[in-house]
N, C-alpha and C positions, 0 to 999 in steps of 0.2 A: 678471489683473484688467483689463488694457487691452483684451483681447479681449472681455470682458463689456461694457465701456463702448462699444466700437465696435459690437457687436451691438445694444446698447440704442439707440444713436444712429440706426443704420440702421432699426431697427424703428420708432422714433418718426417718422422721416421717411416711411417707407412707410405707416404708419398715418395720418399727416396727409394724405398724398396720397389714400389710399383714402377717408378720411372726408370730404374736400372734393370728391369726384368728382361731377360734374354729368351726365355721360353715360357710356355703356358702349360697349365695342367687342367685336365677335365675333371679332376677329383674335387669334390666339394670341400671347403674349409670349415671345420667344425671347431668352434671355440671350446676350450676346456682348460682345466688347471694344468700348469706345467708339470711334465713328468720327466723331463730331461734331467740327467744326474747332475748333482752339484756336490763337490767334495765337502765332507762334513768338517767344519772347523772344530767341533767338539772333540774329534778324534786326534787333533793335533796338540802337542804340548805348547803352552804359552804362559807367559807371566802377565799378560794384559788380556782384558776381555776381547772377544772377537765379535764380528758382525753376525746378524741372523738375516736370512732371506725369507720373505713372505711372497709366495707365488700369487700373481694376479690373473694372468691370462696367457694361454699358449694356443696358437692357431697356425695351421699350415697356410702359407701364402698361396692363394689360388692362381696367381699369374707368374709364380716363380717356382718351378718344379724343384722339389728337394729342399726348399727353404722354409723355416719356421720363424714366426714372430713370437717372442716371449717377453712378458713384462713382470718385474718383481719389485718389491720394496725392500731395500737393504737398510737395516737398522743398526746403527753404531751406538752402543751405550757410551757414557762418558769414558774417555781415555782408551776406547776400543781401537784396535787396528786389525787389518786383514793380513794374512800371510801373503807373501809375494805369490802371484798367480798369473794364469793366462786364461783366455776365453776361447781357445782353439782358433777356428777360422771364422768366429762370429764377428760381425760388426756390432759395436756396443755404443749406446747413447746413454749418458748418465746426467740426471737433473737433480740438483740439491733441493729437496723439499723443506728441510729444516736443518738448522745448525751450520757448521763449517767443517769441511773435509779437506785434508791435505793429500795430494796425489802426485805420484811420479811414475811415468812410463819410462822404460829403458831408453836411454839416449836423449831424454827430454829433461828440462829443469823441473824442480819441485814447484807445484802450483797449488795455491790455496783457493778453494771454491766456497762461496757463501750462498746462503739461501737465494734461490732464483737463478743461479748460474749453472752452466752445463758444459759438458765436453763429450768428445767421441774418442773411441779407441778403434784403431784399424785392426783387421783380422791378423792374428798372430802376435799382437802386441804383448810385451811382458810388463805387467803391472807390478812394479817393485815396491811401491808404498801406497797404502790407502789407510788413513787414520782420521779419527775424530780429534779435532784440535782442543776440544773443551774437556776440562776435568770435572765439570758439573752438569753439562747439558747433552742431550742426545743429538745425533745427526742422522738424518734419513735421506736416502736417495731413491729416486725412481730410476730403475735401470731397464733398458730395452735392448734385447738381443735380436739380431737377424742372423740365424745360424743354419748350418746344415741340419736337416731333420735327424734327430736321434743323437746328436753330438752332446757331450758334457758341456755345460755352460760355464763352469768354473773348475779349473784344476790347479790346486795349490802346488807351489814349487817348494818342496821340502829341503832343497839344497841351498836356497838363498838365505 
């Protein structure tokens, strides 16, 4: 059942990207592991555990010149939280695979998402809170980015 939801979410994001295409590219799209930079949470001081990212797929969108589709699994150990961050000009889709995550985008209310629920983040959004609500169980997200090719996918905001 989870596999069907993941496939449906990926299909929805890919369809959205294709439907909003304004230009085309003659360059072939080659699937590969993501290489776009992600700020390392290990380098940041914290009293709580942080999330880890496991790259799944990165591929140039053949019908949207300069755009790349990237998918990752974000794993939050018990009590883990992410530093406030942004995803540049990427459109972000997040789907809760396991557990419960509390999230807040700048200017929006705090929202709690459970397994099977999802949300989107518009380009430039400031993600001020992301945390696993459980003290004993992991939380995992499937996160899909449609970004400018070569852009960093996550930039921690050290001032928040």
